[in-house]
C-alpha positions as CSV (number, residue, x, y, z in Angstrom):
1,M,92.1,130.8,80.0
2,A,91.4,133.7,82.4
3,N,93.2,133.9,85.7
4,I,93.0,136.1,88.8
5,L,94.5,139.1,86.8
6,D,91.6,138.9,84.7
7,Y,89.1,138.5,87.3
8,L,90.3,141.9,88.6
9,D,89.6,143.5,85.1
10,W,86.2,141.8,85.3
11,R,85.1,142.5,88.9
12,G,87.4,144.9,90.4
13,D,84.9,147.6,90.1
14,I,82.5,145.6,92.4
15,P,82.6,146.3,96.0
16,F,82.1,143.7,98.5
17,S,78.8,145.1,99.4
18,V,77.5,144.4,96.1
19,D,79.3,141.0,95.3
20,P,80.4,139.3,98.5
21,F,83.9,137.7,99.1
22,N,84.5,134.5,97.3
23,E,87.3,132.0,96.7
24,I,89.1,134.0,94.1
25,D,89.4,136.9,96.5
26,G,90.9,134.5,99.0
27,L,93.4,133.5,96.2
28,I,94.3,137.0,95.5
29,L,94.8,137.8,99.0
30,A,96.9,134.9,99.6
31,E,99.2,135.5,96.6
32,F,99.4,139.2,97.9
33,G,101.1,138.1,100.7
34,Y,104.2,137.5,98.7
35,M,105.0,141.1,98.1
36,P,107.8,142.6,100.1
37,L,106.3,145.3,102.0
38,E,108.7,146.2,104.7
39,G,108.8,150.0,105.2
40,I,105.4,150.2,103.6
41,V,103.0,148.3,105.8
42,P,103.4,148.7,109.4
43,R,104.0,146.0,111.8
44,D,102.2,147.8,114.6
45,F,98.4,146.8,114.6
46,T,97.6,150.2,115.9
47,I,98.8,151.8,112.6
48,R,97.1,151.1,109.2
49,Q,98.0,151.6,105.5
50,D,95.5,151.8,102.8
51,L,96.3,149.5,99.8
52,H,96.1,152.1,97.2
53,G,98.7,154.2,99.4
54,A,100.8,151.3,99.6
55,W,101.0,150.9,96.1
56,E,102.0,154.5,95.6
57,R,105.1,154.0,97.9
58,F,105.9,150.7,96.5
59,E,108.7,150.5,93.7
60,C,108.9,147.4,92.0
61,D,112.2,148.2,90.4
62,S,114.1,148.8,93.6
63,V,113.1,145.2,95.1
64,A,116.5,143.3,95.2
65,D,116.9,140.5,92.9
66,K,117.4,138.0,95.9
67,M,113.9,138.9,97.1
68,R,112.2,138.1,93.7
69,I,110.4,134.9,93.6
70,M,109.5,133.4,90.2
71,S,106.0,135.1,90.1
72,F,107.5,138.6,91.2
73,E,106.4,140.5,87.9
74,Q,103.1,138.9,87.9
75,D,102.7,139.8,91.8
76,C,103.4,143.6,91.0
77,E,100.8,143.5,88.3
78,L,98.4,142.0,90.8
79,F,99.4,144.7,93.3
80,R,98.7,147.4,90.7
81,K,95.5,146.1,89.7
82,M,94.4,145.7,93.4
83,A,95.2,149.3,94.0
84,G,93.3,150.4,91.1
85,S,90.2,148.4,92.0
86,R,87.2,149.7,93.8
87,R,87.0,146.2,95.3
88,F,90.5,146.3,97.1
89,S,91.9,149.6,97.0
90,R,90.5,150.8,100.3
91,T,91.6,147.6,102.1
92,Q,93.6,148.6,105.2
93,L,96.7,146.8,105.7
94,T,98.8,146.3,109.0
95,G,100.6,143.7,111.1
96,Y,103.3,143.1,108.3
97,V,105.9,140.9,109.7
98,T,108.6,138.9,107.9
99,R,111.6,137.0,109.3
100,I,114.2,134.6,107.9
101,D,116.4,132.9,110.5
102,T,119.0,130.5,109.2
103,E,119.7,129.3,112.7
104,S,116.4,128.1,113.6
105,Q,115.6,127.4,109.6
106,T,112.6,129.6,109.6
107,Q,111.0,131.7,106.8
108,F,107.9,133.3,107.8
109,S,105.8,136.3,106.9
110,A,102.2,137.4,107.5
111,L,100.0,140.3,106.6
112,T,96.6,141.4,108.0
113,C,94.1,142.9,105.6
114,L,90.9,144.8,106.8
115,L,88.3,144.6,104.1
116,E,85.6,146.8,103.5
117,D,83.0,144.3,104.1
118,G,84.0,144.2,107.8
119,T,86.0,141.3,107.9
120,T,89.8,140.6,108.5
121,Y,91.9,138.4,106.2
122,V,95.2,137.1,107.5
123,S,97.6,136.0,104.6
124,F,100.5,133.9,105.4
125,R,103.4,133.8,103.0
126,G,104.2,130.7,101.1
127,T,107.7,129.5,100.3
128,D,110.1,132.3,98.8
129,G,113.1,131.8,96.9
130,T,115.4,131.4,100.1
131,I,117.3,128.2,100.8
132,V,116.2,128.5,104.3
133,G,112.5,128.6,103.2
134,W,112.8,125.4,101.0
135,K,114.5,123.6,103.9
136,E,111.9,124.4,106.3
137,D,109.1,123.1,103.8
138,M,111.0,119.6,103.8
139,N,111.3,119.8,107.7
140,L,107.3,119.4,107.7
141,S,108.1,115.7,107.2
142,Y,109.7,115.1,110.6
143,M,109.4,118.0,112.9
144,Q,106.5,118.1,115.3
145,E,106.4,121.8,114.8
146,T,108.3,124.1,112.4
147,G,109.5,127.7,113.2
148,S,107.1,129.3,110.7
149,Q,104.2,127.2,112.2
150,S,105.0,128.4,115.6
151,D,105.3,132.0,114.5
152,A,101.8,131.6,112.6
153,R,100.1,130.5,115.7
154,A,101.8,133.0,117.9
155,Y,100.6,135.8,115.2
156,L,97.1,135.0,115.8
157,N,97.5,134.5,119.4
158,D,99.3,137.9,120.1
159,H,96.9,140.0,117.8
160,F,93.5,138.6,117.7
161,R,92.3,137.8,121.3
162,Q,90.0,140.8,121.3
163,H,89.7,141.3,117.7
164,P,86.1,142.7,116.9
165,R,85.6,141.5,113.2
166,P,85.3,138.0,111.8
167,I,88.4,136.4,110.7
168,R,89.6,134.6,107.4
169,V,92.9,133.0,107.3
170,G,94.7,131.8,104.3
171,G,97.8,131.2,102.3
172,H,99.3,129.7,99.1
173,S,101.6,126.8,99.3
174,K,103.3,126.7,102.9
175,G,101.2,129.7,103.6
176,G,98.2,127.2,103.3
177,N,99.7,124.7,105.7
178,L,100.5,127.6,108.1
179,A,96.9,129.0,108.0
180,V,95.3,125.7,108.7
181,Y,97.9,125.0,111.4
182,A,97.6,128.4,113.3
183,A,93.9,128.1,113.0
184,A,94.0,124.6,114.6
185,F,96.3,125.4,117.4
186,C,95.8,129.1,118.4
187,E,94.0,129.7,121.8
188,A,90.1,128.9,121.7
189,D,88.9,132.4,122.0
190,V,90.8,133.4,118.8
191,R,89.7,130.0,117.1
192,S,86.2,130.9,117.7
193,R,86.6,134.5,115.8
194,I,87.9,132.6,112.6
195,T,85.1,131.8,110.3
196,M,87.2,130.3,107.3
197,V,90.5,128.8,106.7
198,Q,91.7,128.9,103.0
199,S,94.5,126.9,101.8
200,Y,95.7,127.1,98.2
201,D,97.7,124.1,97.1
202,G,99.3,123.8,100.7
203,P,101.1,120.8,101.9
204,G,99.5,118.6,104.7
205,F,100.8,117.6,108.0
206,R,102.3,114.6,110.1
207,E,99.8,112.0,111.2
208,E,99.9,113.0,114.6
209,I,98.6,116.5,113.8
210,V,96.0,115.2,111.5
211,E,94.7,112.8,114.1
212,S,94.7,115.6,116.9
213,P,91.4,117.0,118.4
214,E,92.6,120.5,117.4
215,Y,93.0,119.8,114.0
216,R,89.7,117.9,113.7
217,A,87.8,120.8,115.6
218,V,88.7,123.3,112.8
219,L,88.5,121.1,109.9
220,Y,84.8,122.0,108.8
221,K,86.2,125.5,108.4
222,V,88.8,124.5,106.0
223,C,88.6,125.1,102.2
224,S,91.5,123.4,100.3
225,Y,92.1,124.1,96.8
226,I,94.7,122.4,94.6
227,P,95.4,122.3,90.9
228,E,94.7,119.0,88.8
229,S,98.3,117.8,88.9
230,S,98.8,118.9,92.4
231,V,102.4,117.9,94.0
232,V,102.8,120.2,97.0
233,G,99.1,120.0,98.0
234,M,99.1,116.3,98.2
235,L,102.3,115.9,100.3
236,L,101.9,114.4,103.7
237,N,98.5,114.0,105.3
238,Q,95.3,116.0,105.6
239,L,91.6,115.2,105.9
240,A,90.0,118.3,104.0
241,E,88.3,117.7,100.9
242,H,90.0,119.3,98.0
243,T,88.2,121.5,95.3
244,I,90.4,120.5,92.3
245,V,91.0,123.5,89.9
246,K,91.8,123.3,86.1
247,S,95.2,124.9,85.3
248,S,96.6,126.4,82.0
249,A,100.0,124.9,82.5
250,S,101.3,121.4,83.1
251,G,103.5,119.7,85.7
252,I,105.0,121.5,88.8
253,M,104.1,124.8,87.1
254,Q,100.6,124.2,88.0
255,H,101.4,125.1,91.6
256,L,101.7,129.1,90.6
257,A,98.4,130.8,91.2
258,Y,98.4,132.5,88.0
259,N,98.0,129.3,86.1
260,W,94.8,128.7,87.9
261,E,91.6,129.1,85.6
262,V,89.0,131.4,86.6
263,L,85.5,132.0,85.3
264,G,83.4,134.9,86.8
265,R,83.6,134.6,90.7
266,H,84.6,130.9,90.7
267,F,87.5,128.5,89.7
268,V,87.1,126.3,86.7
269,E,86.8,123.0,88.4
270,A,88.5,119.8,86.9
271,D,86.9,116.2,87.2
272,G,89.5,115.0,89.4
273,L,93.3,114.8,89.7
274,S,95.1,114.2,86.5
275,K,96.6,110.7,85.9
276,S,100.1,111.8,86.0
277,G,99.6,114.0,89.1
278,S,98.2,110.7,90.7
279,L,101.0,108.7,89.8
280,L,103.4,111.3,91.0
281,N,101.8,111.7,94.3
282,K,101.7,108.0,95.0
283,A,105.5,107.6,94.1
284,L,106.2,110.6,96.4
285,S,104.0,109.2,99.1
286,G,105.8,105.8,98.9
287,F,109.1,107.2,99.0
288,I,108.4,109.3,102.2
289,S,106.6,106.5,104.1
290,Q,109.7,104.1,103.6
291,L,111.9,106.8,105.7
292,D,111.7,107.0,109.5
293,D,111.9,110.5,111.2
294,Q,115.8,110.2,111.6
295,E,116.4,109.1,108.0
296,R,114.3,112.3,106.7
297,Q,116.0,114.6,108.8
298,Q,119.5,113.3,107.7
299,L,118.7,113.4,104.1
300,I,117.3,116.8,104.3
301,E,120.3,118.0,106.2
302,S,122.7,116.4,103.8
303,F,121.0,117.9,100.7
304,F,120.8,121.3,102.0
305,G,124.1,121.1,103.4
306,V,125.1,120.8,99.6
307,L,123.4,123.7,98.7
308,E,124.3,125.8,101.6
309,A,128.1,125.0,100.5
310,S,127.4,127.5,97.7
311,E,127.2,130.3,100.3
312,A,124.3,131.7,98.6
313,D,121.0,132.7,100.3
314,T,118.7,132.0,97.4
315,F,118.5,129.8,94.4
316,R,118.6,132.8,92.2
317,E,122.0,133.6,93.7
318,I,123.2,130.0,92.9
319,N,122.2,130.3,89.4
320,Q,123.7,133.7,89.1
321,S,127.2,132.7,90.4
322,K,127.4,129.1,88.7
323,R,131.3,129.5,88.3
324,T,131.7,129.4,92.1
325,S,128.7,127.6,93.6
326,Y,128.6,124.6,91.5
327,P,132.0,123.7,92.0
328,A,131.6,124.3,95.9
329,M,128.5,122.1,96.0
330,L,130.3,119.4,93.9
331,R,132.9,119.4,96.8
332,A,130.3,119.0,99.4
333,I,128.7,116.1,97.6
334,R,132.3,114.3,97.7
335,N,132.7,115.0,101.2
336,L,129.6,113.4,102.3
337,T,130.0,110.5,104.9
338,P,129.5,107.1,103.6
339,E,126.3,106.9,105.6
340,Q,125.0,110.0,104.0
341,Q,125.8,108.5,100.5
342,K,124.1,105.5,101.3
343,L,120.9,107.1,102.3
344,F,121.1,109.1,99.0
345,K,121.4,105.9,97.1
346,K,118.5,104.2,99.1
347,S,116.4,107.5,98.5
348,L,116.9,107.2,94.9
349,F,116.0,103.5,94.8
350,S,113.0,104.2,96.9
351,I,111.7,106.6,94.2
352,A,112.4,104.4,91.6
353,R,110.5,101.6,93.0
354,S,107.7,103.8,94.3
355,S,107.4,105.2,90.8
356,K,107.1,101.5,89.4
357,D,104.5,100.5,91.8
358,A,102.4,103.7,90.9
359,V,102.3,103.0,87.4
360,L,101.4,99.1,87.9
361,S,98.7,100.2,90.1
362,E,97.0,102.4,87.4
363,N,97.7,99.6,84.9
364,T,96.8,96.2,86.6
365,D,96.2,94.5,83.2
366,L,100.1,94.9,82.2
367,K,101.3,91.6,81.3
368,T,104.7,90.8,83.0
369,Y,106.7,91.5,79.8
370,D,105.2,95.1,79.6
371,R,106.3,96.0,83.0
372,P,109.1,98.5,83.4
373,P,112.2,96.9,84.8
374,D,113.0,96.7,88.6
375,L,115.3,99.7,88.6
376,T,116.7,98.8,92.2
377,E,117.9,95.4,91.0
378,T,119.4,96.8,88.0
379,A,121.4,99.6,90.1
380,A,122.6,96.9,92.7
381,Q,123.7,94.7,89.9
382,S,125.8,97.5,88.3
């Protein structure tokens, strides 16, 4: 089926004055936010770079391996097609910020796109391939505010108080979470300029955020899109209604934007979440709910402590240096405290039990002898 690259082939020659901004344009700009544009797009908001000129200066082959996420090759093709299209080539780019801070466990990047229709699109980057970035994603489960959420809120406050254009804010994956969070908790005069918030398979929030008046005040502006077997977009809590999109892939690969099916100027919608997606979401939700904040933090610190023992900055680097990284991580596992090992075992049991309960909830007519064994009891006996 067709995807966002095909959309640019179909409609790239049509300006926004003829065919207004739509949900596919939003996903394109959210995905475009993954491009490493340091030295090409200015940080200074008083300086702009048109998208076609940015492409002419960008060299895909010169990007270091550690900065290449899974969709990097497709992102380069997206960039090329955007630059060659009437629809996006004259877009003015500015305000490019990227920051990775291991000490504060923050991975943040944002880009401002000034479209020809007189509107602005702020694209917050999702999780990249860095270990810091993935750890920060997990921190959403227990922290009141992560470093990237704070940065996203400050990005809007610092640059859009007197902004003359209507503003759309969006992002894919964690970028969607940042878009919703920043729109909800930025200053009131900035929030009043935001007309739409687009979250593409972005994870949710802790319950106190969802229950806050700030979140509820911006909820009517939020457009949330998730694939039919969404995992990331169903994590934690959120009140926004989802548009469920059909995907050409299965499992976790549905998270990738290039696997979302497109027809014309709209997504191809699914009737609902797939059965496998629903079961997995129930299992993960059950697992997370059984851990308090201290246990969540301890589990995350232990898990990522093992990864950090590899002395790699990205998952790509871990795989490229298996001979040294794997033994280092195994030593780190053996060095975990008895308390940490106990929590790991508890987590394994919780996931197993939650998975079993999720299956049973979808098959209430199963007879006793048809049910899967109680894995927690089996493990305890061994």
